[in-house]
C-alpha positions as CSV (number, residue, x, y, z in Angstrom):
1,M,12.2,-14.8,-3.5
2,K,12.9,-17.5,-6.3
3,K,11.6,-15.4,-9.3
4,R,10.4,-18.6,-11.5
5,L,8.8,-16.1,-14.5
6,A,12.5,-15.2,-15.6
7,S,13.1,-18.6,-16.1
8,A,15.2,-17.9,-19.8
9,R,12.9,-20.6,-20.8
10,L,10.5,-17.3,-20.8
11,N,11.5,-14.3,-22.6
12,L,9.6,-12.0,-19.3
13,L,9.4,-8.1,-19.4
14,T,10.9,-7.4,-16.1
15,H,8.5,-4.6,-14.8
16,S,5.2,-6.4,-15.2
17,L,6.6,-9.4,-12.6
18,V,4.6,-9.4,-9.8
19,I,4.9,-12.0,-6.7
20,T,2.2,-12.7,-4.5
21,D,0.4,-15.2,-2.7
22,Q,3.0,-17.5,-4.0
23,A,1.9,-16.6,-7.3
24,E,3.5,-14.8,-9.9
25,Y,2.0,-13.2,-13.3
26,G,3.7,-11.3,-15.9
27,L,4.0,-10.5,-19.9
28,V,6.1,-12.5,-21.4
29,A,6.7,-11.9,-25.5
30,T,6.6,-14.8,-28.3
31,S,6.2,-15.3,-32.1
32,Q,2.3,-14.3,-31.6
33,G,3.4,-11.0,-29.8
34,L,2.3,-10.3,-26.0
35,R,1.1,-12.9,-23.8
36,L,0.1,-13.1,-20.6
37,A,2.5,-15.6,-18.4
38,V,0.4,-17.0,-14.3
39,W,2.4,-19.0,-12.5
40,M,1.0,-21.2,-9.8
41,P,1.5,-24.2,-7.4
42,A,0.2,-27.6,-8.2
43,D,-3.4,-27.3,-6.4
44,A,-3.9,-23.9,-6.5
45,K,-7.7,-23.3,-8.0
46,A,-7.5,-20.0,-8.8
47,I,-5.5,-20.7,-12.2
48,R,-8.8,-21.8,-13.4
49,K,-9.9,-18.0,-13.3
50,F,-7.6,-17.4,-16.6
51,R,-8.1,-18.4,-20.0
52,G,-5.3,-20.5,-21.9
53,E,-2.2,-23.0,-21.8
54,T,-0.9,-25.0,-19.2
55,S,2.1,-26.7,-18.5
56,E,4.1,-28.3,-15.5
57,F,6.5,-25.8,-14.6
58,E,9.1,-25.3,-12.2
59,G,7.0,-28.0,-10.0
60,G,4.5,-26.0,-10.6
61,T,1.4,-24.8,-13.4
62,L,2.3,-22.8,-16.2
63,L,-0.2,-20.7,-17.8
64,I,0.4,-18.5,-21.3
65,G,-3.2,-16.7,-22.4
66,E,-3.8,-14.2,-25.0
67,L,-4.3,-10.6,-23.8
68,S,-7.8,-11.0,-23.6
69,H,-10.7,-9.0,-21.5
70,A,-11.2,-12.2,-19.9
71,N,-8.1,-12.6,-18.9
72,A,-7.7,-8.7,-18.0
73,V,-11.1,-9.1,-15.6
74,S,-9.3,-12.0,-14.3
75,L,-5.4,-10.5,-13.2
76,R,-7.6,-7.5,-11.8
77,S,-9.3,-9.5,-9.3
78,R,-5.7,-10.6,-8.2
79,L,-4.2,-7.1,-8.9
80,E,-6.4,-4.3,-7.1
81,W,-3.9,-1.7,-7.8
82,L,-4.8,-2.8,-11.6
83,C,-8.8,-1.6,-10.5
84,P,-10.0,2.3,-12.2
85,A,-9.7,4.4,-8.6
86,L,-10.8,7.8,-7.2
87,L,-8.1,10.6,-7.9
88,G,-10.2,13.4,-5.5
89,L,-8.5,16.6,-5.5
90,K,-4.8,15.8,-6.4
91,T,-3.0,17.5,-9.8
92,S,-4.0,15.1,-12.6
93,A,-3.7,14.7,-15.8
94,G,-5.9,11.8,-18.4
95,L,-4.1,10.4,-21.5
96,G,-5.9,9.3,-23.7
97,D,-4.6,6.5,-26.5
98,R,-7.0,5.9,-29.7
99,I,-5.2,3.0,-30.3
100,G,-5.0,1.1,-27.7
101,V,-1.1,0.6,-26.8
102,A,-0.2,4.3,-25.7
103,T,-0.1,3.1,-22.1
104,P,3.6,2.2,-21.7
105,G,4.9,5.8,-23.2
106,H,2.1,7.2,-20.9
107,V,2.7,5.1,-17.6
108,R,6.6,6.3,-17.8
109,S,6.0,9.7,-18.7
110,V,4.4,9.6,-15.8
111,R,6.4,7.5,-13.3
112,D,9.2,10.5,-14.5
113,M,7.3,13.0,-12.2
114,N,7.9,11.1,-9.3
115,G,4.3,11.0,-7.7
116,S,3.4,14.7,-8.5
117,I,0.9,13.4,-11.3
118,A,-1.9,11.3,-10.5
119,P,-2.9,9.7,-14.0
120,I,-6.2,8.8,-15.8
121,F,-4.8,5.9,-18.4
122,A,-7.8,4.6,-19.5
123,Q,-9.3,8.1,-21.3
124,Q,-11.6,8.2,-24.5
125,S,-14.9,10.0,-25.3
126,I,-17.8,8.3,-26.6
127,R,-17.6,10.4,-30.0
128,E,-14.1,9.0,-30.3
129,M,-14.8,5.7,-29.6
130,Q,-17.6,5.7,-32.2
131,R,-15.0,6.7,-34.9
132,T,-12.1,4.2,-33.7
133,G,-14.3,1.5,-33.3
134,R,-13.7,0.9,-29.7
135,S,-16.1,-0.3,-26.7
136,P,-15.0,1.2,-23.7
137,Q,-14.0,-2.6,-22.5
138,Q,-11.6,-2.1,-24.8
139,V,-10.8,1.0,-24.1
140,L,-10.0,0.0,-20.2
141,D,-8.9,-3.3,-21.0
142,D,-6.0,-2.2,-23.4
143,A,-5.3,1.1,-20.4
144,T,-5.0,-2.2,-18.4
145,W,-2.7,-4.3,-19.7
146,G,-0.1,-1.4,-20.5
147,I,-0.1,-0.1,-16.8
148,F,0.5,-4.0,-16.2
149,E,3.2,-4.5,-18.3
150,E,4.8,-1.2,-16.5
151,G,4.4,-2.5,-13.3
152,W,3.0,0.2,-12.4
153,Q,1.4,0.3,-8.5
154,T,0.4,3.9,-7.4
155,G,-3.5,3.9,-9.0
156,T,-5.3,5.2,-11.7
157,G,-8.2,6.4,-12.5
158,A,-10.5,5.8,-15.7
159,D,-12.6,8.7,-17.8
160,A,-15.2,7.9,-19.2
161,D,-15.1,11.3,-20.7
162,H,-17.9,13.4,-22.6
163,L,-20.7,11.2,-22.2
164,K,-23.9,12.7,-23.3
165,T,-26.7,10.1,-22.5
166,N,-27.8,7.7,-20.1
167,Q,-26.6,4.8,-22.0
168,D,-23.2,6.4,-22.4
169,I,-23.3,6.0,-18.3
170,D,-24.8,2.6,-18.6
171,A,-22.1,0.9,-21.0
172,C,-19.2,3.0,-19.4
173,F,-19.6,1.6,-16.1
174,E,-20.6,-1.8,-16.2
175,A,-17.0,-1.8,-18.3
176,G,-15.7,-0.4,-15.2
177,F,-15.1,3.4,-15.1
178,S,-14.3,5.5,-12.4
179,F,-14.5,8.9,-13.5
180,F,-17.5,10.2,-15.5
181,T,-17.4,13.4,-17.6
182,F,-21.0,14.6,-18.5
183,D,-21.4,16.7,-21.5
184,P,-24.5,18.6,-21.8
185,G,-22.9,20.6,-24.3
186,E,-26.0,19.9,-26.7
187,Y,-28.4,21.9,-24.2
188,V,-26.3,24.9,-23.9
189,D,-28.5,27.9,-25.8
190,A,-25.4,29.9,-26.5
191,T,-27.9,32.5,-28.1
192,A,-29.2,33.8,-24.8
193,Q,-25.9,36.2,-24.5
194,Q,-27.0,38.1,-27.4
195,A,-30.9,37.7,-27.8
196,H,-32.8,40.8,-26.7
197,K,-34.9,40.3,-23.4
198,K,-38.7,39.3,-25.5
199,T,-36.6,36.8,-26.3
200,L,-35.0,35.8,-23.4
201,E,-38.6,35.5,-21.3
202,E,-40.0,32.9,-24.3
203,K,-37.0,30.9,-24.2
204,L,-36.9,31.3,-19.9
205,N,-40.6,29.0,-20.3
206,G,-38.1,26.4,-21.8
207,I,-36.2,25.7,-18.9
208,P,-37.3,23.9,-16.0
209,E,-39.4,25.7,-12.8
210,Y,-37.0,24.3,-10.3
211,L,-34.1,26.0,-12.3
212,Q,-36.0,29.3,-13.2
213,P,-34.2,32.3,-11.6
214,C,-36.1,33.4,-9.0
215,A,-35.7,29.8,-7.3
216,T,-32.2,30.5,-7.6
217,G,-31.4,33.0,-4.6
218,L,-28.6,34.2,-7.5
219,V,-31.2,37.5,-8.5
220,G,-29.1,41.1,-7.6
221,T,-26.5,39.1,-5.2
222,S,-22.7,40.4,-5.4
223,L,-19.8,38.0,-4.2
224,E,-16.6,38.9,-3.6
225,V,-14.2,36.5,-4.5
226,E,-10.3,36.6,-3.6
227,G,-10.6,40.4,-4.8
228,H,-12.5,39.4,-7.5
229,H,-16.7,41.0,-7.9
230,I,-19.0,39.2,-9.0
231,H,-22.2,41.0,-9.6
232,L,-25.5,38.6,-10.2
233,S,-28.1,41.3,-11.3
234,K,-31.4,40.1,-12.7
235,E,-30.2,40.2,-16.6
236,A,-27.3,38.2,-15.7
237,V,-29.0,35.8,-14.1
238,V,-31.4,35.3,-16.3
239,R,-28.8,34.9,-19.7
240,A,-27.3,32.2,-17.3
241,A,-30.0,30.2,-17.3
242,V,-31.4,30.6,-20.4
243,K,-27.9,29.7,-22.2
244,Y,-26.9,27.3,-19.4
245,G,-30.7,26.0,-17.5
246,R,-31.3,23.0,-20.1
247,A,-27.8,21.8,-19.5
248,I,-27.6,22.1,-15.6
249,D,-31.0,19.7,-15.7
250,H,-29.6,17.2,-18.4
251,V,-26.1,17.0,-15.4
252,V,-28.7,16.7,-13.0
253,D,-30.9,13.6,-14.2
254,M,-27.7,12.0,-15.8
255,Y,-26.0,12.0,-12.0
256,E,-29.3,10.3,-10.7
257,H,-28.3,8.2,-13.1
258,L,-25.2,7.1,-12.2
259,K,-25.9,7.3,-8.7
260,Y,-29.2,4.9,-9.0
261,V,-26.6,2.4,-11.3
262,A,-23.9,2.6,-8.9
263,G,-25.4,1.5,-5.7
264,Y,-22.8,1.4,-3.5
265,L,-19.5,2.1,-5.2
266,P,-17.8,4.7,-5.4
267,F,-17.3,7.5,-8.6
268,E,-15.8,10.8,-9.8
269,V,-17.8,13.2,-11.6
270,E,-16.4,16.1,-14.1
271,V,-19.1,18.2,-15.4
272,S,-17.7,19.8,-19.3
273,M,-19.3,22.9,-20.6
274,D,-15.9,23.6,-22.3
275,E,-17.3,23.1,-25.9
276,T,-19.4,26.4,-26.8
277,V,-18.9,28.8,-28.4
278,S,-18.8,31.6,-26.0
279,P,-16.9,31.8,-23.0
280,T,-18.2,31.0,-19.5
281,T,-18.3,34.4,-18.0
282,P,-17.3,34.5,-13.9
283,A,-21.6,35.0,-13.4
284,E,-22.4,32.0,-15.3
285,H,-19.8,30.1,-13.5
286,V,-21.0,30.9,-10.2
287,Y,-24.5,30.0,-11.5
288,I,-23.6,26.9,-12.7
289,A,-21.5,26.0,-9.6
290,S,-24.5,27.4,-7.2
291,E,-27.3,25.0,-9.2
292,L,-25.3,22.0,-9.4
293,K,-25.1,22.2,-5.7
294,R,-27.8,23.6,-4.9
295,M,-29.4,20.6,-6.8
296,G,-27.3,18.2,-4.9
297,V,-24.7,17.4,-7.4
298,R,-21.2,16.6,-6.6
299,W,-18.4,16.7,-8.8
300,V,-14.8,16.9,-8.8
301,S,-13.8,19.0,-11.6
302,F,-15.0,21.6,-13.8
303,A,-14.8,22.8,-17.5
304,P,-15.8,25.9,-18.3
305,R,-14.9,27.1,-21.8
306,F,-12.3,29.7,-21.1
307,V,-11.4,32.7,-22.9
308,G,-9.5,32.0,-26.8
309,Q,-9.4,29.1,-29.2
310,F,-8.4,25.6,-27.9
311,E,-7.9,23.6,-30.9
312,K,-6.9,20.1,-31.6
313,G,-3.4,19.3,-31.5
314,V,-1.9,22.6,-31.7
315,E,-0.6,25.3,-29.2
316,Y,-3.3,28.4,-27.6
317,I,-4.4,31.1,-29.7
318,G,-5.5,34.2,-28.0
319,D,-4.2,36.6,-25.5
320,L,-2.3,35.2,-23.0
321,L,-2.7,38.0,-20.7
322,A,-6.7,37.6,-20.9
323,F,-6.4,34.0,-20.2
324,R,-4.3,34.8,-16.8
325,A,-7.5,36.7,-15.8
326,D,-9.5,34.6,-17.2
327,I,-8.6,31.3,-15.3
328,A,-7.7,33.8,-12.3
329,V,-11.2,34.5,-11.6
330,H,-12.9,31.1,-12.4
331,A,-9.8,29.0,-10.0
332,A,-11.1,31.7,-7.2
333,I,-14.8,30.5,-8.2
334,A,-13.6,27.1,-7.9
335,R,-12.5,26.9,-4.3
336,R,-15.6,29.6,-3.1
337,F,-17.6,26.9,-4.5
338,G,-16.1,23.8,-3.5
339,P,-13.1,23.2,-3.4
340,Y,-13.1,21.2,-6.9
341,K,-10.4,21.2,-9.8
342,L,-10.4,23.6,-13.3
343,S,-10.0,20.5,-16.6
344,L,-8.7,22.2,-19.6
345,H,-10.2,20.2,-22.6
346,S,-7.9,19.9,-25.9
347,G,-5.2,20.8,-23.6
348,S,-2.0,18.7,-25.5
349,D,0.3,20.9,-26.7
350,K,-0.9,24.0,-25.0
351,F,2.7,24.4,-23.3
352,S,1.8,28.1,-23.6
353,L,-0.7,28.0,-20.8
354,Y,0.4,25.6,-18.6
355,P,2.6,27.6,-16.0
356,L,-0.4,29.9,-16.2
357,F,-3.0,27.4,-15.3
358,V,-1.0,26.0,-12.4
359,E,-0.3,28.8,-10.8
360,A,-4.1,30.2,-10.6
361,T,-5.4,26.9,-10.2
362,R,-2.7,26.2,-7.1
363,G,-2.5,22.2,-8.7
364,L,-6.7,21.9,-8.4
365,A,-5.8,21.0,-12.0
366,H,-6.9,18.5,-14.5
367,L,-5.7,18.1,-17.9
368,K,-7.0,16.5,-20.5
369,T,-5.3,14.8,-23.9
370,A,-5.7,12.0,-26.0
371,G,-5.1,12.8,-29.9
372,T,-2.2,14.5,-29.3
373,S,-0.7,10.4,-28.3
374,Y,-2.3,9.3,-32.2
375,L,0.1,12.3,-33.7
376,E,3.7,10.6,-31.7
377,A,2.1,7.3,-33.4
378,L,2.6,8.8,-36.8
379,R,5.7,10.7,-35.8
380,T,7.1,7.7,-35.2
381,I,5.8,5.1,-38.4
382,A,6.6,8.8,-41.1
383,A,10.3,8.0,-39.0
384,I,9.8,4.2,-40.1
385,A,7.7,3.9,-42.9
386,P,8.2,7.2,-45.0
387,V,6.1,6.0,-47.7
388,F,3.5,4.3,-45.9
389,F,2.9,7.8,-43.7
390,K,2.7,9.7,-46.9
391,E,-0.3,7.4,-47.7
392,I,-2.0,7.9,-44.6
393,Y,-1.2,11.7,-44.9
394,A,-2.9,11.7,-48.0
395,F,-5.3,10.4,-47.2
396,A,-6.4,12.6,-44.3
397,R,-6.1,15.3,-46.2
398,E,-8.8,13.7,-49.0
399,H,-11.2,13.1,-45.2
400,F,-10.0,16.5,-43.3
401,E,-13.1,18.8,-45.3
402,A,-15.6,16.3,-43.9
403,D,-14.1,15.6,-40.9
404,R,-13.3,18.5,-39.4
405,L,-17.0,19.3,-39.2
406,S,-17.4,18.3,-35.9
407,Y,-14.7,20.4,-34.7
408,H,-13.2,23.7,-34.6
409,L,-10.1,24.0,-36.5
410,S,-7.9,27.1,-37.9
411,A,-6.4,25.1,-40.4
412,E,-6.5,25.6,-44.1
413,L,-6.2,22.4,-45.9
414,R,-4.6,25.1,-49.0
415,R,-2.0,25.8,-46.3
416,A,-0.7,21.9,-45.7
417,P,2.0,20.3,-47.5
418,M,1.7,18.4,-50.7
419,P,2.4,15.0,-50.0
420,A,3.9,15.2,-53.4
421,D,6.2,18.0,-52.2
422,I,7.4,16.3,-48.7
423,K,10.8,15.8,-48.6
424,D,11.3,14.8,-44.7
425,A,7.5,13.6,-43.5
426,G,8.8,15.4,-39.7
427,I,8.0,18.5,-40.4
428,L,4.7,17.7,-40.9
429,F,4.0,17.6,-37.3
430,E,5.9,21.3,-36.7
431,Q,3.3,22.5,-39.1
432,F,0.3,23.7,-37.8
433,D,-2.5,22.8,-40.6
434,A,-1.3,19.2,-41.3
435,R,-1.1,18.7,-38.0
436,Q,-4.8,19.6,-37.7
437,V,-5.5,17.6,-41.0
438,L,-3.6,14.3,-39.1
439,H,-5.0,15.0,-35.7
440,V,-8.9,14.9,-36.7
441,T,-8.9,12.2,-39.8
442,F,-8.1,9.3,-37.8
443,G,-11.7,7.4,-37.4
444,S,-11.1,8.0,-41.4
445,V,-7.6,6.6,-41.3
446,L,-8.4,3.9,-38.3
447,T,-11.1,2.4,-39.6
448,E,-10.9,2.7,-44.0
449,K,-11.1,-0.5,-45.4
450,N,-10.1,-2.0,-49.2
451,D,-12.4,-2.9,-51.2
452,D,-12.0,-6.9,-49.9
453,G,-13.3,-5.8,-47.0
454,S,-9.6,-5.6,-45.7
455,P,-8.1,-2.4,-43.3
456,R,-6.7,0.0,-45.4
457,F,-4.1,1.1,-43.2
458,Y,-5.2,-0.3,-39.2
459,D,-3.2,-3.7,-39.8
460,R,0.0,-2.4,-40.9
461,L,0.0,0.6,-38.9
462,M,-0.2,-1.4,-36.0
463,E,2.6,-3.5,-37.0
464,I,4.5,-1.0,-37.3
465,L,4.2,0.1,-33.5
466,R,4.5,-3.2,-32.3
467,Q,7.7,-4.2,-34.0
468,N,9.0,-0.9,-33.3
469,R,7.2,0.0,-29.6
470,E,10.3,1.2,-28.0
471,A,11.0,4.1,-30.4
472,Y,6.6,5.2,-29.8
473,F,7.1,4.9,-26.5
474,D,10.2,7.2,-26.3
475,N,8.9,9.4,-28.6
476,L,5.5,9.3,-25.9
477,E,7.7,9.6,-23.1
478,R,9.7,12.4,-24.6
479,H,6.4,14.4,-25.4
480,F,4.6,14.2,-22.3
481,R,7.4,15.3,-19.6
482,R,7.1,18.5,-21.7
483,H,3.1,18.7,-21.0
484,L,3.7,16.9,-17.0
485,E,6.8,18.8,-16.6
486,P,4.8,22.2,-15.3
487,F,2.4,20.7,-13.3
488,R,4.7,19.3,-10.5
489,Y,5.6,22.7,-9.2
490,I,3.1,23.6,-6.8
491,E,3.6,26.0,-4.1
């Protein structure tokens, strides 16, 4: 088979080359950056779907085009494996990318797992998109180009993460996402577990009639779930209804809206209840799962609020024995009422938990990461341009107190090293407080402007990563192998 794009005249990225239906597709390195190369026979009309400069080449037509949205759409229409697909109950991992250039490193780490992990390469929350100034379409297209570059043809999902409104659904569905994470956290009443009975009765008035405790069929019931006894007293169901009833109502509304928007097109749903103050009890998990099923909601994964603290970019904070006991009963409930996967949110860098999580879920598991790839980008920059990195770190310290407000963090700015005291910038990535300072200030760093309106950090940050792509990808591959290895060995 002739490989025309492999010509010495073109600097082809070899893994990207695809030959199908007498056409060739690939990425080539040019002085202006990466470009899409398409070769087709001279009489092929399909090349008109792509945008770029054309020329005669090797007896046909060669097109060189930018990595644009239009070209991403055309490429997905020709190469089905680039389109987001459903992952079902496979052991899976979401690898979020806040800056849009990490996917090749993510692909390499997943490829190292030899098919044991189903990946989601396009994943970003609405909050992260707002903070970085990216659109759902940009997130999906950036992942498409990274997947194409590495020649990953085994399939991928696309997670529209932490959606809060129907408008969020519309934007992400139109972009082409296949996996929708509903986050009704704003409707969870965190006071329900400690409220007096009179207060609970008053709060019940705000719960839709169809979700009132008497409608659930759960009051006074008991379940034996793989050796775990769960009793749903009237008080337990009332407290669960007050805490989660309005959240379930919101999930039902979002689900019905997504069904309407999607029409005949398939999709997957994750329900996230993790961003709450108090852990999800076994009785509450049963209530949530039972009520969602009763309302006709179908979901592939669920993120409860586990015991302990799941903070951004650092190890699990809590008692591992308590987590083992907690995950065991939640996994049993998920098998009983589904089966569906349990999802570990803020899951990056929680290395002590992964074996326990995999063991309890028996592979019905989804790992969700995002900010740790941004930290690996900064690690790469720190090694190559330490002075520039220190500027970023100093700026991050200035904005940390404001940016931390939307997160639960234990970091203290006073404990993070001062910029002037740093001799080896690499130590910041091993220091708890500094990691969180860098982690949560991503939006401020990426969008900060100079007085003339030009980006203060973004352009140079991206240029360093583009000029040192392999160093960044190597860091990502090394880092994510540590995350994914524990998920490989499922008995």
